[in-house]
N, C-alpha and C positions, 0 to 999 in steps of 0.2 A: 551788446547788452540789451537784449530784447526779451520781454516776457511774452508768453503766448496768450492767446485768447482764453484758453483754459486757466492759465495763471491769473488772469484778471477776474475770472468768475470765482475762483477760489478766494482771491483777495476780497471780493465783494461779500462773500459768505462770512469770511473771518471778521469783516468790519461790522457785520450784524450781530455776531456772537461775542465779540470781545471789545470791551469799552476802550482800552488804550489803543488797540489797533484801529478801531472805528474812528477815534479822534484823529489819528494819523491819516487814515484813508480819506476822511471828509475834508481835510486841509489841502488835498491835491485836486486841482481843477481841470487839468487836461489829461486826456488818455495817454499821450506820449509820456508825460511826466509820471503818471500813475504806474505805467509799465516799468519805467526806469527805477523809480523809488521802491516799488514793491519787490522788484528783482534784487536790488541792492540790500534791502532789509532781510529778504529771505536768505541770501548768501551769508550775511552777518549772523543770522540765527544759526545756520548750519555750522559756522565757525565756532560759535559758543557751545554748541552741543558736542562737537568734536573735541573741544578742550575741557569739557566737563563743567562748564559754568551753568548750563541749563540741561534739563533732562530730556526735553524734546523740542523740536524746532518750531513749534507753533505756540509756545508758552510766552505770549507777549505780555501777559500780566506779570510774570516773574521778571521779564526784562524791564518793565516799567517800574518795578519795585527796587531796582538797583539804585543805590545812592549816587550822587553826582561824581564823587571820586572814583567809584568803581566803574561807572559808565565811561568816564574819561579814560581810565586805564585800559579797559577792554577795547575801546575805539582806537586808542594809540597802538595797541598790539595788532589789531586787525589791519590798520593802515600799513604797518611794517610788512605784514604778509602780502597785502595787496601790491605794494611797491615791488615785490619780487615776482608777482604773477602778471601784472598788467603794466601798460605804459604809464609813466608818472602823470601824464596829462589826463589820464582816465580815472585816477583815484578819486577826484572830486565827484565824479558822476556816481561812483559806487557808494560814497559816504553821505551824499546829500540826503538821501532818504532816511538814513539812520539818525542823522542830526535832527531832521524834522520829527521823527518818532519821539526822540527824547524831549524835544521842545513841546510836543503836543501831549505828552503823557500827563 
């Protein structure tokens, strides 16, 4: 679960252009955590696009606009999918960035 150097550059640009994403990005202090969290959030966004909850995978403002109940339901659905794809002990690593995003929105 490693984001590339290019992925970090894209994340930095997004943080400058999008307030909710910028709040999330600024709350992360180490490069390793930033890589992990941005990777996990990017995968969650793709999950939401594939299921029709968002129109495109960089619409962080729309993600921030979800109410608490909707956010919780979507996160639970994503965790169910993750449990089928990755080891159960890895789920927390994929979800930590998403939880931080919702906390910082």
